[in-house]
N, C-alpha and C positions, 0 to 999 in steps of 0.2 A: 506494499499500499503506498502510495508516494507522499511526500509532503502536502503537496496541494488538499487531496483528499482528507488527510488527517486533519488538516487545518480546518476545512470544511465543516467537518463533524463536530469540532470542537465549538466551532462558530455558531452551528446549529444549536449544540446543547447549551450553550451559553445563552442563548435567545430563549431556548425552551425552557431554560431554568428561571430567567427573567421574567417571561410571561408566568409561569406557574406561581412564581413569588408576589408579582402583581394581583394575579388572580387571586390567591390566599389573601392577601393585603385588602383586596376590595370585598371579598365576602366577610371577612372579619369585621369591616367597617360596617357594612351593610346589616350584620347579625348584631352589632351594637346597638346602631340607629333602631333597628326594629326591636330589640329588646327595651329601649329608652321609651320608643313611641307606645308600645305596649304596656308597658308598666304606668305610664303617664295616663294611656287610654282607660286601663283597668282603674286607676285610681280616681279619675274625674268622671266618668262615664259607667264605670261597673262592667265593662266590657273589652276585651283585648282588641276589639274591631274599631279603630276612630270613626269609619264612616257610619258604622251601625250606632256608635254612640251619638254623633252627632244628628243622625236620624232621630233617635230616641228624643234627644232634646228639642229636637224641632217638633215632633209629635206632641211633647209635654207642653210645650210653649201653645202650639195650636189649640191645646183642649184647657188651658187655664186662663179663666176670665181676668182680666184688666182689673186693679183695685181702683176704687173711684172714692173721691173725697164725700165722705159722708157727713154732714152736718145738720141732718135734718131735726136731731133732737135739739140742737141749738138755735136753729131758725125758727121752725115751725111755732114754737110758743110766742115769739114776735110778731109772727105773720098773723096768729090769730087773733093777737091782741089788736092788731093794725086793721084787719080784715076778718071779723067774725065769720063772715059768710064765704070764707075760702074752705073749699075742700079738698084736701089733700089728696084722697086716694082718687078722686075725680081729674085733678091736675097731672098727677101722676100717669095715668091711663091716658089722656090727653097728649100729654108730652111724649109718650111712649108712640101713639099713633102717628104724630107728626115726624116724630125720628124715623119710623119705618117707611112711611108714606114717602118722605123726603128721598130716602135711599132708593125705594122702588121708582119713584119718578126719574132718577137718572138713569137706572138699570132699563127702563120702558122709553127713555127720550121722551118722556111725557110729564111736562111740570104741571098739568091739571090733576094729577093723582094726588098732589098733595091735599091733605084733608083740610087743613086751617094754617092761618097765618097772616101776618101783615104782608102788604103791597112790598114793602123791602125785601121780605123773606123770599116771596115768589120772586121777585125780579133778581135775587140772587142766584135761585135755583134755575131761573130760566137763562142766566148768563153761563153758568157752569155747563149746562146742556149744550148750549150754543158753541161754547168752547171746545167740547169734544166734538160737534160736527165739524167744525173749521178744522180740526186735525184728524178728520175722518177716523174718530176714534170711537169706541163704545166702552164704556165704564160699567162694571155690572156688580150688584150685589144681589148674592142668592142665599138661600137657606138663613134668613135673619132670624136672629134670635137675642132677646134681650134679657140678660141675666138679673138685672138688679138696677134699679133708679132710686136716686136718694136727692135732697136739695143740697147744693153745695154752696150757694152763695144766696144772699137777700142784702140787697141795697134799696136804701129809701131816700131819695133826693126831694128837693122842691119841686113838687107838682108831679114825681114820676117816680114810681116804684117798679124793682126788677127782682125776679126769682129765677134763680138759675139752676136747672135740673140736669145731673150728670147721671150717664147711663153707662153701664157696661155691656156690649155688644160683641156678638160673635156673627161670621158669615162668610160665604165664599166670596171672595174680591179679587176681581183680576180686570186688566184694559186690555181690550182686543182691537187689532187694527187689521181687518178683513180677517183670514182665517190665522192670524198670528197672534199669540198672546205676549205683548209687550212688556206688562209686568204684573205681577200677582201671579197665584197659582189655582188652577180648575180643581184640583184634587186635594186640597189641603185648606182649612178652616184658618180663618186670621182673628184675632182677637182685638177689639178696639174701644176707644173712650170717647164719647161725644158729650157737648154741652147743649142743652135745649132750653133758650131763654124766653121767659115770657115777660110781658111788660104791662103796666097799669097806669093809665094817666089818670092822676087825680084831680088836678085844677086846670081846667082849660085857660083860665085868666094867666097863669104862670107857665104855658107851654104854648108858645107862638112860633118857635121853629121847630117845624115838623122835623127836620133832619137831624135835631139832636133828641129827639121822643123817640125815636125808633118806628115811627109809623109814618103812613105816607097818606095823602088824600088826591085822588086824581077822578077827573069828569068821567062818568059811566059811559059817555059816548064818544067823546073823541079822544079822551086819556092823558088832556092836558091838566097839569098838576093846577089844585084849586089855591087861591091867595090865603085862605085863610079858614080857622074852624068854623066862622059863621056864615060862610058863602053858602046863598040860596040858589045861584044859578051859575053856569060856567061863563066866563069872561070871553070865552073863544067862540062858542056855539051856542049860548044862550040855554042850554040844557038845565031844566029842574034838576037840584040835587038834593037828596034826601039828607037831613043833618046827621053828622057822623056821631055816633054813641061813643062819647070818650071815655065814660066809664066802665070799661070790660078789660079784663085780661087777655091778652092777644100773644101768640107766639111770633117773636121776631128775627129769632137767630137759630141756626144749627150748625154746629162747629165740632170738627174733630180735634181733640185735646191730647 
């Protein structure tokens, strides 16, 4: 066997030894990383599979209702002193109906499904639906379920009072564009928290700026804004206007928080 062949064999042996050494090193690093990941996964998730652990947490979060700011016991006695006719259970049911119908209106792209609310709330809902149309998107709220509703705030100002009802809600929520889901999931529940605000205008003499009151008045014929609470006819089309009943609770806002 000549020197060239021997040299070639030696070189190949060195290369194989190097490859084997690198391979063993990579395997040892892999085992170390794998053992570390497995150890942390077992510690954090109770399972050796991180993907399974993350899925477990995702499912737990999807099924755990959001906590809400419950101040009913604090504010309800104050409200009842100020408004003895305030029926809490009825208002809570109405607030939940408004919230549910608000979400269903978005899902159905039909603002008329909103059960009740001020003009301001209806305009806000209409703008949200129009924005989705402009983006050629559809926002879906399905299998809506309200876990709990409580009073979270009560504010009394000159001529105006407001009560904020906070609800813990679950639903299937996703935004689609054509056949594509651009956000959210069709197969996983989502937990959310919403505020629904009621407003009560006490004194028409102290509430002249309807933009500040949370309420709006418009002509039923042409839709033009009316100049004030005492307006009897529209200044643009002369349509008679029925006097607005200012002493009533109305829903003026729905907001996710």
